[in-house]
NUFI-719121 format. One record per residue (C-alpha): residue number from 1; residue in one letter; chain; x, y, z. Coordinates in steps of 0.2 Angstrom, whole numbers. Example, Ala and Ser with C-alpha at 12.3 -4.5 7.8 and 13.67 -1.06 7.14 Angstrom:
<recs>
1/A/A/62/-22/39
2/S/A/68/-5/36
</recs>
This chain:
<recs>
1/X/A/501/936/310
2/X/A/489/950/315
3/X/A/495/962/302
4/X/A/494/948/288
5/X/A/476/944/294
6/X/A/471/962/294
7/X/A/478/964/276
8/X/A/470/948/270
9/X/A/453/954/277
10/X/A/455/972/270
11/X/A/460/966/252
12/X/A/446/952/252
13/X/A/433/965/257
14/X/A/439/977/244
15/X/A/438/964/230
16/X/A/421/957/237
17/X/A/428/940/240
18/X/A/424/937/258
19/X/A/409/939/270
20/X/A/408/938/289
21/X/A/411/919/291
22/X/A/429/920/296
23/X/A/440/905/302
24/X/A/457/900/302
25/X/A/465/882/301
26/X/A/483/879/303
27/X/A/494/864/303
28/X/A/511/863/313
29/X/A/519/880/313
30/X/A/503/887/304
31/X/A/493/880/319
32/X/A/503/889/331
33/X/A/500/905/321
34/X/A/481/902/321
35/X/A/482/900/340
36/X/A/491/917/341
37/X/A/478/925/330
38/X/A/464/918/342
39/X/A/474/923/358
40/X/A/475/941/351
41/X/A/456/942/349
42/X/A/456/942/329
43/X/A/438/942/323
44/X/A/436/923/320
45/X/A/421/912/322
46/X/A/432/897/323
47/X/A/451/892/325
48/X/A/458/875/322
49/X/A/476/870/326
50/X/A/482/853/320
51/X/A/498/846/327
52/X/A/504/863/332
53/X/A/514/871/345
54/X/A/504/876/360
55/X/A/516/887/370
56/X/A/515/906/369
57/X/A/523/921/376
58/X/A/506/929/379
59/X/A/502/932/397
60/X/A/490/918/404
61/X/A/477/932/408
62/X/A/474/935/390
63/X/A/460/923/385
64/X/A/454/917/368
65/X/A/439/928/367
66/X/A/430/927/351
67/X/A/434/911/342
68/X/A/427/893/345
69/X/A/443/883/346
70/X/A/448/865/341
71/X/A/465/859/345
72/X/A/470/842/338
73/X/A/485/833/343
74/X/A/493/815/343
75/X/A/496/808/361
76/X/A/513/802/355
77/X/A/519/819/349
78/X/A/536/822/357
79/X/A/536/840/351
80/X/A/520/844/361
81/X/A/521/832/376
82/X/A/506/829/388
83/X/A/512/842/400
84/X/A/511/856/387
85/X/A/494/850/382
86/X/A/488/851/400
87/X/A/496/868/403
88/X/A/487/874/387
89/X/A/470/867/392
90/X/A/472/875/409
91/X/A/477/892/403
92/X/A/467/894/387
93/X/A/452/883/387
94/X/A/442/887/403
95/X/A/425/880/404
96/X/A/417/897/398
97/X/A/426/896/382
98/X/A/420/886/366
99/X/A/436/876/366
100/X/A/439/858/362
101/X/A/455/848/363
102/X/A/456/831/354
103/X/A/470/819/354
104/X/A/473/805/342
105/X/A/479/790/350
106/X/A/497/786/346
107/X/A/500/799/333
108/X/A/516/809/332
109/X/A/520/826/326
110/X/A/516/831/308
111/X/A/504/816/307
112/X/A/495/824/292
113/X/A/511/826/281
114/X/A/513/811/269
115/X/A/532/815/269
116/X/A/535/814/288
117/X/A/546/799/291
118/X/A/556/803/307
119/X/A/553/788/318
120/X/A/546/792/335
121/X/A/545/811/331
122/X/A/535/815/315
123/X/A/526/801/306
124/X/A/512/801/293
125/X/A/496/793/300
126/X/A/484/790/287
127/X/A/469/785/298
128/X/A/471/800/310
129/X/A/473/812/295
130/X/A/457/804/287
131/X/A/448/807/304
132/X/A/454/824/307
133/X/A/447/832/291
134/X/A/428/828/294
135/X/A/430/833/312
136/X/A/437/850/307
137/X/A/424/852/294
138/X/A/410/848/306
139/X/A/417/859/319
140/X/A/418/874/307
141/X/A/400/871/302
142/X/A/394/871/320
143/X/A/404/887/323
144/X/A/396/896/308
145/X/A/379/889/313
146/X/A/381/897/330
147/X/A/380/880/339
148/X/A/397/883/348
</recs>
């Protein structure tokens, strides 16, 4: 992920396509990659992980150092149970960090994917999806404005 991020930034700068407002948003597997970028200290203002895996092989002493972080999960997600969320919050979201962990009541894994139809595991949740998007946009705006 870090090599892909570095290549993306380098090519974007060469082509004059990007400025210093850098953020990453990922869903599911992509959200786990976003968290790894943040954990590795990528130059991000904000990182948003939506119904993603929270586990890492990185040592707990390695803190998310640069990015404001928003993690959004469903409370009924069996892929990332409550114990995993609590472990993640304890290790990666200390009070000094600009992190937030939000849970959507009764949402399962992959709740933003309209094709998710695996009862009890991955189910599309239209209201939770609709609420996730403005929350993500507001979080990014606050990060870029220096309010986080």
